[in-house]
Structure formats: structure tokens, C-alpha cells
MARTORTOR-939849 format. One record per residue (C-alpha): residue in three letters; z, x, y. Coordinates in nm, 2 decimals. Example, Ala and Ser with C-alpha at 12.3 -4.5 7.8 and 13.67 -1.06 7.14 Angstrom:
2
<site residuo="ALA" up="0.78" east="1.23" north="-0.45"/>
<site residuo="SER" up="0.71" east="1.37" north="-0.11"/>
This chain:
77
<site residuo="MET" up="-4.26" east="-1.19" north="3.46"/>
<site residuo="ALA" up="-4.29" east="-1.51" north="3.68"/>
<site residuo="VAL" up="-4.01" east="-1.57" north="3.94"/>
<site residuo="LYS" up="-3.86" east="-1.89" north="4.01"/>
<site residuo="LEU" up="-4.06" east="-2.06" north="4.33"/>
<site residuo="LYS" up="-3.93" east="-2.24" north="4.56"/>
<site residuo="ILE" up="-4.25" east="-2.40" north="4.65"/>
<site residuo="LYS" up="-4.35" east="-2.71" north="4.43"/>
<site residuo="LYS" up="-4.64" east="-2.94" north="4.41"/>
<site residuo="GLY" up="-4.66" east="-3.20" north="4.66"/>
<site residuo="ASP" up="-4.47" east="-3.05" north="4.90"/>
<site residuo="THR" up="-4.57" east="-2.94" north="5.24"/>
<site residuo="VAL" up="-4.61" east="-2.63" north="5.38"/>
<site residuo="LYS" up="-4.77" east="-2.47" north="5.67"/>
<site residuo="ILE" up="-4.98" east="-2.14" north="5.67"/>
<site residuo="ILE" up="-4.81" east="-1.84" north="5.80"/>
<site residuo="ALA" up="-5.05" east="-1.57" north="5.82"/>
<site residuo="GLY" up="-5.43" east="-1.55" north="5.77"/>
<site residuo="ASP" up="-5.74" east="-1.69" north="5.83"/>
<site residuo="ASP" up="-5.60" east="-2.07" north="5.83"/>
<site residuo="LYS" up="-5.26" east="-1.95" north="6.03"/>
<site residuo="GLY" up="-5.08" east="-2.30" north="6.19"/>
<site residuo="LYS" up="-5.26" east="-2.53" north="5.94"/>
<site residuo="THR" up="-5.02" east="-2.75" north="5.73"/>
<site residuo="GLY" up="-5.12" east="-2.95" north="5.40"/>
<site residuo="GLU" up="-5.01" east="-3.05" north="5.07"/>
<site residuo="VAL" up="-4.98" east="-2.80" north="4.81"/>
<site residuo="LEU" up="-5.23" east="-2.90" north="4.50"/>
<site residuo="SER" up="-5.08" east="-2.66" north="4.27"/>
<site residuo="VAL" up="-4.86" east="-2.33" north="4.22"/>
<site residuo="LEU" up="-4.97" east="-2.09" north="4.00"/>
<site residuo="PRO" up="-4.67" east="-1.86" north="3.93"/>
<site residuo="LYS" up="-4.80" east="-1.61" north="3.74"/>
<site residuo="GLN" up="-4.99" east="-1.52" north="4.01"/>
<site residuo="ASN" up="-4.75" east="-1.56" north="4.29"/>
<site residuo="LYS" up="-5.05" east="-1.79" north="4.49"/>
<site residuo="VAL" up="-5.07" east="-2.16" north="4.57"/>
<site residuo="ILE" up="-5.35" east="-2.40" north="4.66"/>
<site residuo="VAL" up="-5.31" east="-2.62" north="4.96"/>
<site residuo="LYS" up="-5.52" east="-2.89" north="5.05"/>
<site residuo="ASP" up="-5.80" east="-2.82" north="5.33"/>
<site residuo="CYS" up="-5.72" east="-2.48" north="5.35"/>
<site residuo="LYS" up="-5.92" east="-2.16" north="5.28"/>
<site residuo="VAL" up="-6.21" east="-2.35" north="5.21"/>
<site residuo="ALA" up="-6.45" east="-2.18" north="5.05"/>
<site residuo="LYS" up="-6.83" east="-2.26" north="4.95"/>
<site residuo="LYS" up="-6.90" east="-2.25" north="4.57"/>
<site residuo="THR" up="-7.25" east="-2.30" north="4.43"/>
<site residuo="VAL" up="-7.31" east="-2.51" north="4.14"/>
<site residuo="LYS" up="-7.57" east="-2.54" north="3.85"/>
<site residuo="PRO" up="-7.71" east="-2.85" north="3.77"/>
<site residuo="SER" up="-7.55" east="-3.03" north="3.53"/>
<site residuo="GLU" up="-7.49" east="-3.39" north="3.37"/>
<site residuo="GLU" up="-7.26" east="-3.46" north="3.66"/>
<site residuo="ASN" up="-7.40" east="-3.32" north="3.91"/>
<site residuo="LYS" up="-7.81" east="-3.35" north="3.87"/>
<site residuo="ASP" up="-7.94" east="-3.14" north="4.16"/>
<site residuo="GLY" up="-7.67" east="-2.86" north="4.15"/>
<site residuo="GLY" up="-7.61" east="-2.72" north="4.51"/>
<site residuo="PHE" up="-7.26" east="-2.62" north="4.75"/>
<site residuo="VAL" up="-6.94" east="-2.73" north="4.65"/>
<site residuo="ASN" up="-6.67" east="-2.68" north="4.89"/>
<site residuo="LYS" up="-6.36" east="-2.58" north="4.65"/>
<site residuo="GLU" up="-5.99" east="-2.47" north="4.80"/>
<site residuo="MET" up="-5.89" east="-2.12" north="4.73"/>
<site residuo="PRO" up="-5.53" east="-1.98" north="4.64"/>
<site residuo="ILE" up="-5.33" east="-1.83" north="4.92"/>
<site residuo="ASP" up="-5.05" east="-1.61" north="4.86"/>
<site residuo="ILE" up="-4.70" east="-1.79" north="4.86"/>
<site residuo="SER" up="-4.61" east="-1.53" north="5.10"/>
<site residuo="ASN" up="-4.83" east="-1.66" north="5.34"/>
<site residuo="VAL" up="-4.71" east="-1.99" north="5.33"/>
<site residuo="ALA" up="-4.39" east="-2.21" north="5.43"/>
<site residuo="LYS" up="-4.19" east="-2.51" north="5.33"/>
<site residuo="VAL" up="-4.20" east="-2.78" north="5.64"/>
<site residuo="GLU" up="-3.88" east="-2.99" north="5.57"/>
<site residuo="GLY" up="-3.87" east="-3.34" north="5.66"/>
């Protein structure tokens, strides 16, 4: 059962806990069933990518990972 969330896509939020504490960023997506959000340029992980049609060489890609919604606070204004 998903809870109604007060944070929406496009909102500006501040990270209040974790490694990126103090950073602010825009919400790229909300995952209501998992109670998580993805914030631009926060909690970035390096992911390995196999070679494909789009990426001939493969290699590493920086990807934003989900953050628990309790660890972010909406910034007013």
C-alpha cells in the first residue's frame, strides 16, 4: 500500500541524511511503492555497461540511485 507523498517530480529538495547530506537538487522521479526518490547529481554510482548498439565500447556510466524519501526535505521557493 503506497502512501500519498508530498514530494513531486520537478520539486527542489535538500538531502538531510546520508553521504550527500546538505546537497540540494531537483527530483527526477518518485518511486511511491518503494518510498524513494531519485535526485539529480545526488547518490551517484558508477555502473558498468556492456557494449551495445548505442554504446560500442561499453565502459562506465554514472547513474543516480534512489534515496529514501525520509532522507530528503522539500525546499520552499
